[in-house]
C-alpha positions as CSV (number, residue, x, y, z in Angstrom):
1,M,98.3,105.3,111.5
2,I,95.4,105.8,109.0
3,D,92.2,103.6,109.1
4,P,91.9,102.7,105.5
5,S,88.2,102.5,105.9
6,T,88.0,106.2,106.5
7,I,89.4,107.1,103.1
8,D,86.7,108.6,101.0
9,M,87.1,109.7,97.3
10,K,88.2,113.4,98.6
11,M,90.7,112.2,100.7
12,A,92.0,109.6,98.0
13,L,92.3,112.6,95.5
14,E,94.3,114.5,98.3
15,M,96.4,111.4,99.1
16,T,97.4,110.9,95.5
17,Y,97.9,114.4,94.3
18,G,99.5,115.8,97.6
19,K,99.3,119.3,98.9
20,Y,101.7,120.3,95.6
21,G,100.9,117.5,93.3
22,K,100.1,118.2,89.8
23,P,96.6,116.6,88.0
24,L,97.7,114.3,85.4
25,S,96.5,115.3,81.8
26,L,95.4,113.9,78.5
27,K,96.6,116.7,76.3
28,C,94.9,119.8,78.0
29,D,92.1,118.0,79.8
30,K,92.3,117.3,83.4
31,F,92.9,113.4,84.2
32,P,89.8,111.6,85.6
33,D,89.4,111.5,89.3
34,V,88.2,107.7,88.5
35,I,90.5,105.9,86.0
36,D,88.3,103.4,83.9
37,F,90.5,101.3,81.9
38,D,87.5,100.6,79.6
39,E,87.1,104.2,79.1
40,L,90.8,104.8,78.2
41,E,90.3,102.5,75.1
42,K,87.6,104.8,73.9
43,I,89.6,108.2,73.9
44,K,89.6,109.8,70.4
45,P,93.0,109.5,69.0
46,P,94.4,111.7,66.1
47,R,93.7,110.5,62.7
48,G,95.8,107.2,61.5
49,Y,96.1,106.2,65.2
50,R,94.3,103.9,67.8
51,I,94.4,103.7,71.5
52,K,95.9,100.5,72.9
53,V,95.9,99.6,76.7
54,Y,98.5,96.9,76.8
55,S,97.9,95.9,80.6
56,R,95.3,96.6,83.1
57,D,97.4,95.5,86.0
58,L,98.3,97.8,88.7
59,K,101.5,97.8,91.2
60,I,101.8,98.9,94.7
61,E,105.5,99.6,95.1
62,M,107.1,100.4,98.4
63,S,110.6,102.0,98.3
64,S,113.0,103.4,100.8
65,F,116.3,104.9,101.3
66,R,116.8,103.0,104.6
67,G,120.2,101.5,104.6
68,I,121.4,104.0,101.8
69,C,120.9,107.4,103.6
70,P,121.7,107.8,107.2
71,G,118.9,108.7,109.5
72,A,116.1,107.4,106.9
73,V,113.5,105.4,108.7
74,H,110.6,105.8,106.5
75,Y,109.2,104.3,103.3
76,Y,107.4,105.5,100.2
77,C,104.6,104.1,98.3
78,K,103.3,104.5,94.7
79,I,100.6,102.9,92.6
80,R,102.0,102.2,89.0
81,F,99.9,101.5,86.1
82,N,100.2,101.6,82.5
83,G,98.4,104.8,80.7
84,P,97.3,103.7,77.1
85,D,99.4,103.8,74.0
86,L,99.0,105.7,70.8
87,V,99.6,102.9,67.9
88,R,99.5,103.7,64.2
89,K,96.5,102.0,62.8
90,S,99.0,100.3,60.0
91,D,101.0,98.5,62.3
92,N,101.5,97.8,66.1
93,S,104.6,100.3,66.4
94,T,104.0,103.2,68.7
95,G,104.3,106.6,67.1
96,C,103.7,110.3,67.8
97,G,101.5,112.8,66.0
98,A,102.1,116.6,66.4
99,G,101.9,117.4,70.2
100,W,101.8,113.8,71.3
101,P,104.6,112.2,73.0
102,K,107.3,110.3,71.3
103,T,107.0,107.2,73.5
104,G,103.6,106.7,72.2
105,R,102.4,107.2,76.0
106,I,99.3,109.4,76.2
107,F,99.6,109.9,79.8
108,G,102.9,111.5,81.0
109,L,102.6,110.2,84.6
110,Q,102.0,106.6,85.0
111,S,102.5,106.4,88.7
112,M,101.0,108.1,91.6
113,D,102.6,108.8,95.0
114,V,100.5,107.7,97.9
115,N,100.7,110.4,100.4
116,R,99.2,110.5,104.2
117,P,98.3,113.5,106.4
118,L,100.6,114.3,109.0
119,M,99.6,113.2,112.5
120,E,100.5,114.8,116.0
121,E,103.0,112.1,116.5
122,D,104.8,113.2,113.7
123,L,105.2,117.0,114.5
124,A,106.1,116.0,118.1
125,D,109.6,114.9,116.7
126,K,110.6,118.6,116.5
127,S,113.2,117.8,113.6
128,L,113.7,120.5,110.9
129,D,112.0,117.8,108.6
130,W,108.6,119.2,110.0
131,E,109.5,122.9,110.7
132,F,107.0,124.5,108.2
133,Y,104.4,121.7,108.4
134,K,101.2,121.4,110.4
135,V,98.8,118.5,111.3
136,G,96.7,117.5,108.2
137,D,99.4,118.5,105.7
138,M,100.2,115.7,103.4
139,T,103.6,113.8,103.3
140,H,104.9,110.9,101.2
141,R,106.5,109.4,104.2
142,W,105.3,106.1,105.6
143,Y,106.7,104.4,108.8
144,D,104.2,101.4,108.5
145,I,104.4,99.3,105.5
146,P,101.2,97.2,105.9
147,N,99.2,100.4,106.7
148,A,100.7,102.0,103.4
149,I,99.5,99.0,101.2
150,A,96.2,98.9,102.9
151,C,95.7,102.6,102.1
152,A,96.8,102.1,98.6
153,R,94.4,99.3,98.0
154,K,91.6,101.5,99.2
155,I,92.9,104.3,96.7
156,I,92.8,101.8,94.1
157,E,89.3,100.7,95.0
158,L,88.1,104.3,94.7
159,R,90.0,105.6,91.8
160,F,90.5,102.8,89.5
161,R,87.6,100.8,87.4
162,N,87.9,97.6,85.4
163,Y,91.6,97.0,86.2
164,G,93.4,93.7,86.2
165,E,95.4,92.3,89.0
166,I,97.0,94.2,91.9
167,E,100.7,93.2,92.3
168,V,102.4,94.3,95.6
169,E,106.2,94.8,95.3
170,D,107.5,95.2,98.8
171,Y,111.4,94.7,98.9
172,Y,111.2,95.0,102.6
173,A,109.1,92.3,103.6
174,N,110.6,89.8,106.1
């Protein structure tokens, strides 16, 4: 189990990008480490368009293959958020300019997987799942829902500014 109070910005970035994660991008620029919804609205759009952030709310989403896949005993955690839309100045419809996504969404990825570092207990399992891993490598498998949600909340506290409500979507709560 991870103590959420020990998560700092460096660890928060590692936990959301993961070992093989790709940084988000706004065209060719690196996605910011801190996502400030006030700043998102100040992005300079192509001529004839404006930036609109429809929702500042965040969602922590828990999912699993438990009951679907034999042997699945873990959960997955994501932080979902709405990236800004590119909107035509003349109306409220979304549009696309050259090189911009047709959906109107500027950010291609609107969710972050919440990963965690592997512990000794994970590797003691000796299953093929962990054959090429070592302690400290990131995994997206969580075994404790409350711990995953607490860590996601800490990551939100570190990586997001000026957001709205935080909704927790946990289909496995009793």
